[in-house]
N, C-alpha and C positions, 0 to 999 in steps of 0.2 A: 652231334646236335645237342646232346645233353650238355656237352661242354659249352656250346654256343649259348644255350639257354642260361647256363649258369653264369656266363660272362654277361649275357644280356640281362639276366636276372640281377646280377651284381650291380650293373649300371643303373638299372631301374631302382633297385633298393637304395643305392647311393643317392640318386636323384630325389627319391622320396624323403630320405633323411635330410637332405639339404632343404627341401621345401617344407618338410614337417618340423624343422627345428623350431623350438619355442622362440618367440620374439625376444630380442635382447632386453635386458632390464632397462626400464626408463631410469635415467639419472635425474633425480629431483634435486634442484639446487637447494642447498641448506641455507638457512638465513645467515647472513654475514655476521661474523663475530663482531661484537662492539669493539671499536678501536679504543685502546687505552691511551689517553693523552696524559702525558706527564704534566703535573701542575708545576707552575713556576715556583722556584724556591722562594721563600719569604725573604724580602730584602733585609739586609742587616742594618740595624739602626746604629749609625756611628755618631757619636756626640761631636757636634761641630764646636770649634772654639768660639767663645763669646765674641760677638761682633762689637766693634768700637762704638761708643756712644756717639751718635750723630746729632750735632746741635744745629737746629734750623737757622740758616742765615736769612736776614731780611732780603727780600727780593731787590735786586739792583734796579734802581730807577734810571730811566733814560735821561740823558742830559736834556734839559728843556722841558721835562715833565713838571707842570705846575700842579700843586694841590689845588682842590676846587676853590678858585677865587670867585667872588661875585662878579658876574658879567655886568658890563655897563650897558644901560639901555638909554640911548639918546632921546631927548624930548623933541617934539616937532619944532621946527624953525630954530634949532639950537646951533650956535656958531661952533665951527670946528676949533678944537683945542681951547675950549673955554676953561675957566677956573675949576669947575667940578670935574671935567675930564682929566685935567692935569693932576688934580688931587688923587683921582682914582688910579691913574697910572703910577704915580709916586708910591701909593700904598702897595700896589701889586709888585713893583720893582723891589721895594724895601723888604717886603714879606718873602719874596723869592730869594733875595740875597741872604736873609737870615736862615732860611731853610737850607740853602746850599752850604752856608758856613757851619751849621750844626752837623750836616752830613760829613763834612770834612773833619770836624773834631771827633765825631763818632768813629770814623775810619782810623784815625791816628790811635785812639785808645784801643780799638779793636786789634790793630796790628801789634801793639805793644803787649796786649794780653795774650795773643796767640803766637808768641814767638817760640813755639815748641820745636825742638829738633827731632824729627822722626827718624827712626832707624831704617824703616823700609824706604828704598829709593823711589818707589811709586807714590807713596804718601807725601814725601818731600817735594816731588815734581808737581803733584796736584796742588799742594799748598803754595808753592812758588808761582804757579800759573794763576791761581785765584788772587794772590796778592798783586801780581803784575796787572791783571785785569782791573782790580780795584784801584790801583794807582793811576792807571790810564783814565778811568772814569773820573777820579778826583782831579786829575790835571785838566780834563775838559771843563769840569765845574769851576775850577780856579780861573780858567780863561773866560768862562761865562760871567763870573763875578766881575772881572775887569770890564767886560762888555756892559754889564749893568751899571757900573760906576760911570762909564762914558755916557750911557743914556741918561743917567741922573744929571750929569754935567750939561748935556744938551737941553734938558728941561730947564735947568737953571739959566742957561743962555737964551732961552725961548726959541730954540731951533728944533725942538722935538715935534714929531708928527709930519715933518716935510722931508721929501727925498733929497739925499745929498747930491745926486746927479742932475736931476732936472728941476728941483725946487717945487714940484707939485705935491699936493697932499698925499700921504701914504694911505690914509683911510682908516677908520675906526676898526672895521672887521680884521684888517691885517694886523693892526697894532694889538688887538685883543688876542689874536692867535699867536703873535710873536712880538711881545712888548719891546724887544731890543732891535726891531727892524729899522734899517736906515735907508732903504730903497723902496720906491713904489713897486708894484707888481710888474709893470711894464719894463722898468729898468733892470729889475732882478731877472726877468725872463731873458732879456737881451744879454746880460752877463753870463747866464748859464749856457746860452747858445754859443757865445764866444769861447767859453771854457771847453765846451765839447769839441769845437772846431780846432782849438789849439792842441787838445789832447790827441787828436787824430794825427 
């Protein structure tokens, strides 16, 4: 029995030890260490080659752009295409012709001055495309000068201001907007409709 007690006693003692064991230490979370973030390395400053000197070119004007000419204000009961109206349109057409002529002269001198042969193919291509565009604009202006000359001839022959197709008055507002107009608005609209139908 003593032996039993001792076994029993051993079991009880073991149970007491298990129950009586001190509680496990609490694990307290330590504050997280600060993250060390690497600072970006300072950028190297590389000296860039000096850029080419850019000379501002005058903005290309659209063909048909008139500088600010004085608009004509018709008086009450004024007849269509009277002397004052004719003088006004002759002045507009001559001023416009002079302006276009000076633009053409300026382009010729500009192209002669800027006949530099660039080593870089991109610069050459850019220069050639600029010159091609300028030449195309000057060609349009040359055709417009011919149209102005025809209009001045129509004024001389007293045919100015009347539609070539139907013979009706073109109208002062249309002529002020486009002094070289040869068709009234109705005939011009019909022509444009025909052109669209033919294009299809």
